[in-house]
C-alpha positions, 0 to 999 in steps of 0.5 A, spaced: 307 759 519 305 762 526 309 766 531 306 767 537 307 769 545 301 771 550 304 774 557 300 774 563 303 779 567 305 777 575 300 779 580 300 780 587 301 773 590 300 770 583 306 768 578 305 770 572 306 765 565 309 766 558 307 762 552 311 762 546 311 759 539 315 759 533 315 754 527 319 747 527 320 748 536 313 748 537 311 751 544 314 754 550 311 755 558 316 758 562 313 762 569 314 769 570 316 772 576 315 779 577 320 782 574 318 779 568 324 774 568 323 767 567 323 762 574 325 755 573 323 751 579 328 747 585 325 740 584 327 743 576 333 746 577 336 740 580 334 734 575 337 739 570 344 740 575 343 732 576 343 730 569 348 735 565 354 731 564 358 737 562 359 744 562 356 745 555 350 740 557 348 745 563 349 751 559 343 747 553 339 745 558 339 751 562 338 756 556 332 750 554 329 751 561 328 758 560 325 759 553 332 762 550 331 760 542 325 761 542 326 769 545 331 770 540 326 767 535 321 772 536 325 777 538 324 780 530 317 782 531 318 785 537 317 792 536 313 797 541 315 805 542 311 812 544 308 813 536 309 806 534 304 802 530 302 796 532 301 791 528 296 785 530 297 781 525 301 779 519 299 776 514 304 772 509 302 770 502 
């Protein structure tokens, strides 16, 4: 099972992008602002607000638009710090 995250850092005049993939969820793509946060465009946000029939539905739709589930599943694989070994690829047999 392949899990991955690819991030293009934002640069002056350009938003960044984040791609995340976890088995069973598929691929998530989001636009990243200068602070590293996922950005939701105005039209998409208006669409989410218009289609949500209850507060729980709005919360669920926003979590999906932000990639919350993908982020949570990938978090255990993110570890970096001074002196920490870097694992570029893991093979599970």
